[in-house]
N, C-alpha and C positions, 0 to 999 in steps of 0.2 A: 601495401595493399592492389594488388591487380585491380584493372577497369571491373572486371567481373565479380571481383569478390566485393567490390564496391556497391556494385549495382545488387548486391543482394543484401547487404549489410545495411542501402540504404534500402532497401524493401523490405524487409524484414524490421523496420523501426516504424515505417510510413505504416505497413502493416498491424502492428502493435497502436499504432495512434487509432487507426483507423476500428480497430477490433473493440477498444472501450470509450469510442465517442458515442456509440447507442448507447451506453447506460448515462453517462453526460447529460445530454440530449433527454432522456427522459425524466432525468431529475429536475433540469430545465422546464420542462413542458407540466411537471406534478406541480413543478413549484407556481406556475403560470396560471395552470386552472385552479391550482386551491386558493391563491388571491383573487383570482373573477367570482370563485364562489362566495370565499368569506365576505366579499366587497358587499355581494350581495344580499346574504344573508345576514349578517351579522354587523356591519360595518367592522371602523375604526377598530374596535378593543380585539375584535374576532382577527381581523388580518394581522396585527402586531404578535398574534398569540400563533395564529399558522407562518408567521411568516420566521420566529424565533425557531420551529420546530424544522422548518425547510434547508432553513441556515444548516443546523446543525445534522440536516440530511446530509446535505452535499457536502459538509466538511466528515462525516462518515464513510463516502464514497471516496473521494478526495485520499482521504486517511487509508484507507483500502489499496489505492493505487499505489500510492506512494510507501507504503508500508511492503507490498509484494516487491515492486521494482526495487526495492531500498535492500529488502533482503536478500533477492539474489545478486544483485552487483556485490555485497560483501559478500556472497559465498564465493563468488568468481576472485573477489579478492584475495582472499582464504585457499581457492585450488591455486595460485598465481603463485601466493608467496609459501605454502607447501613443498607443490613439483609442481612447476612451469609447464613440465612438460606435457599433463594431462588435457590443458585447456589452450597452450600455445600452440597445436597440431594442424591447424588449417585456418579458415574463416570462420568454425564453427564457434569460438570465442568469440568475433568480432559479432555474427550476428547475434549471440545472447546477451552482451553485452549494449547492441542496440536496442535491442529487444526490450530490456529492462527499461534502460535508459526511457526512453519512450513511455512507461509509464510512471517514470517520474516524473515529465515533464508534464502530462498530460493532468496529473492526481495534484500537482505540488498547488496550481493555481485554483486548482477546483476547491480543495482544502481550506485553503488560504483565505478564498473569496465565503467560503462559509462561515470558518472561524474567526477572523478578525472583526465580524461585527456580531459578535457573539463577546469577544472581548472590548471591545467598545464600550459594548452595554456593561460589563461587569464593570469598569475603571467607574461609568457614571452612579448606576446603581451597583454596587458589591453585592448587598444583602438579599434586594431580588431575585439578582444573578444566584447566587448564593440554596437562593430554594427552590430555586426554577427544577422541577423536575423533570425535565427534558433534560436541562444540561447532564444531571446527577443520570438518566437515562444514556444521553451519550459517552460518558464518562465511566462508568459501568460498563457499556460494550467496549468500546475501544479497547480498556483494561484488560477484559475479558478475553478479547481476540486476540490479543499480545499476550496474555497469561494461556492459552491454550496453544497456540500457535507454538511457545516458547517450553511446555511441558513437553506435546509429541516433538517437540525437535530435541528435546535433552532424553527424551529415550531412546533414541531412533540414535545419539551420539553413544549412548552409554552401550546399547543392543553393540552397536558395531564395532566399540571400542572390545569388549567382554569376548567377541569370538574372533577378534585377532589376540585377545592375550589369549584365548584358550587353544593355538591355532586351527580353527575352526577355518577362517579366512583369511587368504593372505592378498596382497594386488596392492593398491594406489590408496592411503588409507585417509590422505588428506582431501584427495579428490573425493570419495566415497561423505569424508563429514564435512564439504565446503559447504553444501548446500545446508543442511542443517544447523550448521557453526551461524549462518549469516541468517538463519529465520531466527534464531536461539537472541541473536543479538539486533534483528529486527524488533523483534518483539519483545525484548527487554527494554528496549528505545518506546 
């Protein structure tokens, strides 16, 4: 990798991290504001309820970043496995990998910082966590997002495969299917 390519890759990675920071900072600000309001209005019991919800919201934001980053990284790996020439032609693949890896780097600690306290509570009071509406909502949102993304990706895969089978489309099928396959894999996970 030349110096110019390395600079471009680093700029893309830093740009992706900086681009996701406003969402992370918004979640942190909302959490602090909600905590202060809960203490002022309802005291400790309300604070615990709001803290649980905010941990799940923070976890959902992190999970979305991890999902997007991992989907496109898996897509790049599929593209490399299928016909690497589509991705190895220049510094573009390095830039894309740097961008999606940055989403993982930002998203993973955000997701874990929200999810680990929830899991610790589940180990201490499993019946209470199992009955939690906030936890069920989180799990339904996360599962639903994965299902919708996976269904859309599967539809696109079938559409492209059928067009190639009918002779309506020629080209690099591996490159065209790499992103939908990555989205399908990430959505299933």
